[in-house]
C-alpha positions in Angstrom: -30.2 -63.9 111.8 -33.2 -61.6 111.3 -30.9 -58.8 110.0 -29.2 -61.2 107.6 -32.5 -62.5 106.4 -33.8 -58.9 105.7 -30.6 -58.1 103.9 -31.0 -61.2 101.7 -34.6 -60.2 100.9 -33.4 -56.8 99.7 -30.8 -58.4 97.5 -33.0 -61.2 96.1 -35.8 -60.3 93.8 -39.2 -61.6 94.6 -39.8 -63.0 91.1 -37.5 -64.4 88.4 -38.7 -65.6 85.0 -37.1 -67.1 81.9 -35.9 -63.8 80.6 -33.1 -63.8 83.2 -30.9 -65.8 80.8 -31.3 -63.3 78.0 -28.6 -61.0 76.7 -31.0 -58.3 75.7 -31.1 -55.3 78.0 -34.8 -54.9 77.3 -35.7 -58.5 78.2 -33.5 -58.3 81.3 -35.5 -55.3 82.4 -38.5 -57.7 82.7 -36.7 -60.7 84.2 -38.1 -60.0 87.6 -41.7 -59.1 86.7 -44.3 -61.4 88.3 -45.4 -62.2 84.8 -44.2 -65.6 83.6 -42.5 -64.2 80.5 -41.1 -66.5 77.8 -38.7 -65.4 75.1 -39.8 -65.8 71.5 -39.2 -69.5 70.7 -40.4 -73.1 70.5 -40.9 -73.5 74.2 -43.5 -70.8 74.3 -45.1 -71.9 71.1 -45.4 -75.6 72.2 -46.9 -74.6 75.5 -49.6 -72.5 73.8 -50.5 -75.3 71.4 -50.5 -78.0 74.1 -52.6 -76.0 76.5 -54.7 -74.3 73.7 -54.1 -70.8 75.1 -53.9 -67.5 73.5 -50.4 -65.9 73.4 -50.0 -62.3 74.6 -47.1 -60.8 72.7 -45.4 -57.7 74.0 -42.8 -56.0 71.8 -40.6 -53.1 72.9 -37.0 -51.9 73.4 -34.8 -50.8 76.3 -35.1 -47.0 75.9 -38.8 -46.9 75.2 -40.6 -44.5 77.7 -44.1 -46.0 77.3 -42.6 -49.5 77.6 -41.3 -48.5 81.0 -44.7 -47.0 81.9 -46.6 -50.2 81.0 -44.2 -52.3 82.9 -44.5 -50.2 86.0 -48.3 -50.0 85.8 -49.3 -53.5 84.5 -46.4 -56.0 84.3 -45.4 -55.3 87.9 -49.0 -55.5 89.1 -49.6 -58.8 90.9 -53.3 -59.0 90.1 -52.7 -58.4 86.4 -49.8 -60.8 86.3 -52.0 -63.5 87.9 -54.5 -63.2 85.0 -51.8 -63.3 82.4 -50.1 -66.3 83.9 -53.3 -68.3 84.4 -54.9 -67.7 81.0 -52.1 -66.7 78.5 -48.7 -67.7 77.3 -46.8 -64.5 77.6 -43.9 -63.7 75.2 -41.5 -60.7 75.4 -39.6 -59.6 72.3 -36.9 -57.0 71.9 -37.6 -55.3 68.5 -33.9 -54.5 68.2 -33.1 -58.3 68.4 -36.0 -59.4 66.3 -37.0 -56.7 63.8 -38.6 -59.4 61.7 -41.1 -60.4 64.4 -41.7 -56.7 65.1 -42.4 -55.9 61.4 -44.9 -58.7 60.9 -47.1 -57.9 63.9 -46.7 -54.1 63.5 -48.2 -54.5 60.0 -51.2 -56.1 61.6 -51.6 -53.5 64.4 -51.3 -50.6 61.9 -53.8 -52.3 59.5 -56.3 -52.7 62.4 -55.9 -49.4 64.2 -54.4 -47.0 61.6 -51.4 -46.4 63.8 -48.7 -48.2 65.7 -46.0 -47.8 68.3 -44.3 -49.4 71.3 -44.9 -51.1 73.5 -46.8 -53.2 70.9 -49.4 -55.5 72.5 -50.8 -58.3 70.3 -53.0 -61.3 71.1 -52.2 -64.4 69.0 -53.7 -67.7 68.4 -51.5 -70.7 69.4 -50.5 -70.9 65.7 -49.1 -67.3 66.0 -51.8 -65.7 63.8 -53.0 -62.4 65.4 -56.6 -61.7 66.4 -56.2 -58.3 68.1 -53.6 -55.8 68.8 -52.7 -52.3 70.1 -49.9 -50.4 71.8 -49.9 -49.0 75.3 -52.8 -49.9 77.6 -53.4 -48.2 80.9 -53.9 -50.7 83.7 -57.6 -49.8 84.4 -60.4 -48.4 82.3 -60.3 -44.6 82.1 -61.2 -41.7 79.7 -63.5 -44.1 77.8 -60.7 -46.4 77.0 -60.5 -50.1 78.0 -57.6 -50.8 80.4 -55.2 -53.7 80.1 -56.9 -55.8 82.8 -60.3 -55.4 81.1 -58.7 -56.3 77.7 -57.2 -59.5 79.2 -60.5 -60.5 80.8 -62.3 -59.9 77.5 -60.0 -62.2 75.6 -60.3 -64.9 78.4 -64.0 -64.9 77.8 -63.8 -64.6 74.0 -61.4 -67.6 73.7 -63.7 -69.7 75.8 -67.0 -68.9 74.1 -66.1 -67.8 70.5 -62.9 -69.7 69.8 -64.0 -71.1 66.4 -65.1 -67.6 65.2 -61.8 -65.9 66.2 -59.7 -68.8 64.7 -61.4 -68.3 61.4 -61.1 -64.5 61.6 -57.4 -64.7 62.5 -56.8 -66.8 59.4 -58.7 -64.4 57.1 -57.0 -61.3 58.5 -53.6 -62.8 58.0 -54.4 -63.6 54.4 -55.7 -60.1 53.7 -52.6 -58.5 55.2 -50.4 -60.9 53.2 -52.1 -59.9 50.0 -52.1 -56.2 50.8 -48.3 -56.1 51.4 -47.3 -57.8 48.2 -45.3 -55.2 46.2 -46.6 -55.3 42.7 -45.5 -52.3 40.7 -44.7 -52.1 37.0 -40.9 -52.2 36.6 -39.0 -49.9 34.3 -37.9 -51.6 31.1 -35.3 -48.9 30.4 -33.1 -49.9 33.3 -30.6 -52.7 32.8 -31.5 -54.6 36.0 -35.2 -54.3 35.5 -35.5 -54.3 39.3 -36.1 -50.6 39.9 -39.7 -49.4 40.4 -41.0 -47.6 37.3 -42.4 -44.1 36.7 -45.9 -45.1 38.0 -44.5 -46.0 41.4 -42.5 -42.7 41.6 -45.5 -40.7 40.7 -47.7 -42.4 43.3 -45.1 -41.8 46.0 -44.8 -38.1 45.1 -48.5 -37.6 45.2 -48.9 -39.3 48.5 -46.1 -37.3 50.1 -47.5 -34.1 48.7 -51.0 -34.9 50.1 -49.6 -35.5 53.6 -47.2 -32.6 53.6 -47.8 -29.9 56.3 -46.7 -26.6 54.7 -46.5 -24.4 57.7 -44.0 -26.3 59.8 -42.9 -28.9 57.4 -43.1 -32.6 57.8 -45.9 -35.0 57.2 -49.2 -35.2 59.2 -50.0 -33.6 62.5 -48.9 -34.5 66.0 -47.0 -36.5 67.1 -44.6 -35.6 64.3 -41.7 -37.8 63.3 -38.7 -36.7 61.2 -39.2 -39.5 58.7 -35.8 -39.0 57.0 -36.6 -41.7 54.4 -39.4 -39.5 53.0 -37.0 -36.5 52.8 -34.4 -38.5 51.0 -37.0 -39.6 48.5 -38.0 -35.9 47.9 -34.4 -35.0 47.1 -33.9 -38.1 44.9 -37.1 -37.2 43.0 -35.7 -33.7 42.5 -32.3 -35.1 41.3 -34.0 -37.2 38.7 -35.6 -34.2 37.1 -34.3 -30.9 38.5 -35.9 -28.7 35.8 -39.4 -30.0 36.5 -41.5 -27.6 38.5 -43.2 -30.4 40.5 -39.9 -32.0 41.4 -38.5 -28.6 42.4 -41.5 -28.1 44.8 -40.6 -31.5 46.3 -37.1 -30.3 47.0 -38.5 -27.1 48.7 -40.7 -29.3 50.9 -37.7 -31.2 52.1 -35.6 -28.1 52.7 -38.3 -26.4 54.6 -38.9 -29.4 56.8 -35.2 -29.7 57.6 -35.0 -26.0 58.5 -38.0 -26.1 60.8 -36.7 -29.2 62.5 -33.3 -27.7 63.0 -34.8 -24.6 64.7 -37.3 -26.6 66.8 -37.2 -28.3 70.1 -36.9 -31.7 68.5 -33.3 -30.6 67.8 -31.4 -30.5 71.1 -29.6 -27.2 70.9 -27.5 -27.8 74.0 -26.7 -31.5 74.1 -27.0 -31.9 70.3 -28.7 -34.6 68.2 -32.4 -35.0 67.5 -35.2 -36.5 69.6 -37.2 -39.4 68.2 -40.3 -37.2 67.6 -42.1 -34.0 68.5 -45.3 -34.3 70.6 -46.7 -31.2 68.8 -47.0 -30.3 65.1 -44.6 -27.3 65.4 -41.5 -29.4 66.4 -41.4 -27.6 69.7 -41.9 -30.2 72.4 -39.7 -33.3 72.0 -40.2 -36.8 73.2 -36.8 -37.0 74.8 -35.6 -40.3 73.5 -32.8 -40.2 70.9 -32.3 -43.1 68.4 -29.0 -43.9 66.7 -30.8 -44.8 63.4 -32.4 -41.4 63.4 -29.1 -39.6 63.9 -27.5 -41.6 61.1 -30.3 -41.0 58.6 -30.7 -37.3 59.5 -26.9 -36.8 59.1 -27.3 -38.1 55.5 -30.3 -36.1 54.6 -28.9 -32.8 56.0 -25.7 -33.5 54.1 -27.8 -33.9 50.9 -29.5 -30.6 51.7 -26.1 -28.9 52.0 -24.9 -30.4 48.7 -28.0 -29.0 47.0 -28.0 -25.5 48.5 -24.5 -24.9 50.0 -26.4 -23.3 52.9 -24.1 -23.5 56.0 -27.2 -24.1 58.2 -27.4 -27.7 57.0 -23.6 -28.2 57.3 -23.7 -27.0 60.9 -26.5 -29.5 61.7 -24.5 -32.4 60.2 -21.5 -31.5 62.5 -23.9 -31.2 65.4 -25.3 -34.7 64.9 -22.0 -36.3 64.4 -20.6 -34.6 67.5 -23.5 -35.9 69.6 -23.1 -39.4 68.3 -19.3 -39.4 68.8 -19.6 -38.1 72.3 -22.7 -39.7 73.8 -23.6 -42.8 71.7 -20.1 -44.2 71.1 -18.8 -47.1 73.2 -15.2 -46.8 74.3 -14.4 -50.3 73.1 -15.9 -49.7 69.7 -19.3 -49.6 68.2 -22.3 -47.4 69.2 -25.2 -47.5 71.6 -28.5 -47.9 69.8 -30.4 -45.2 71.7 -30.6 -42.8 74.6 -33.5 -43.3 77.1 -36.2 -40.7 77.4 -36.2 -41.2 81.2 -33.4 -39.8 83.3 -32.7 -38.8 86.9 -33.7 -35.3 87.9 -30.8 -35.0 90.3 -27.7 -37.0 91.3 -29.5 -37.9 94.6 -32.8 -38.9 93.1 -33.4 -42.7 92.6 -36.6 -42.4 90.4 -36.2 -41.6 86.7 -38.6 -39.2 85.0 -39.3 -38.4 81.4 -37.0 -35.7 80.1 -35.8 -34.8 83.6 -32.2 -34.2 82.5 -33.2 -32.0 79.6 -35.7 -29.6 81.1 -35.0 -26.5 83.2 -36.6 -25.6 86.5 -37.6 -22.0 87.2 -34.9 -21.7 89.8 -32.2 -22.8 87.3 -33.4 -20.2 84.8 -33.4 -17.4 87.4 -29.9 -18.3 88.5 -28.5 -18.2 84.9 -30.4 -15.2 83.5 -30.7 -11.6 84.6 -33.1 -11.3 87.6 -35.6 -9.2 85.7 -35.7 -11.6 82.8 -35.9 -14.6 85.1 -38.8 -13.0 87.0 -40.7 -12.4 83.8 
């Protein structure tokens, strides 16, 4: 009987929450956290309003490395889960299921902090208006940064002592963001539809991209550096509108240089093919090992455009490379495609714990076995 009981304990998870009925792979990953997670919906909203509690909203997706880290460090922590369950209504959202929810609150987080990412962590009033937000939190305070436990306790206190102030602020912040995101640009009168942004909008976009362009390695901004294929497509479209204009020609050169540097860098997987989601350094050398389907699709288009402009076989080869990867690794045998490839993988077939980039990196022993002894030793 004792042996049977022990076996049942191994099979049965200690905790099960409402996410267990979800179809989302990401939500199912959190179905056995000690946190009393709710899916996005009326049940959670009504509970928050009835009990007058803040909502803690956590948004992520199934292949997100830092989502895995925060789950392991905080959402599986019994002490932190106790605080969350007692003082908050906790909601989990898969951004691939609800991009609309993700977009609304990511706009808030970016407006408040100047950056965004996943996991996205937002504190909401019971009426769903945000009061504070961020991304990944370490479990405890360190390196001068407030940990997740401290952040939770701060909001427990603030909601008890300054509720009216935060309610008013949440309303005003929401209004500011709503006004700031209204797209009001003079429309071109020369186009039949009248629904295409006019020259003023094009000019502003060209100036902003030029200002943020990093000329040495290409791309926009410093580290971490994302491919941002939408920006590159815009550069080529601007060039196509006026190919004889010197400024537009320079935009084309910016796009081509960026694509070449990315193709030669570590963000491009030269063995397993495809592109990683971003580079952790400004030189495109060190990838964050996650690969997204939407990146592959957009990059295939922009590299195709570069080939049409230049007839340079480099760009053609990259397109073939991307499509080979998608067809081989992201295609489902019954049709359709997987949305992403996780950054975390098993170091060996016998290992049970995944690590970031484990499948992609080489050990010194592997290099020595493959290369000449003298080269490997050096």
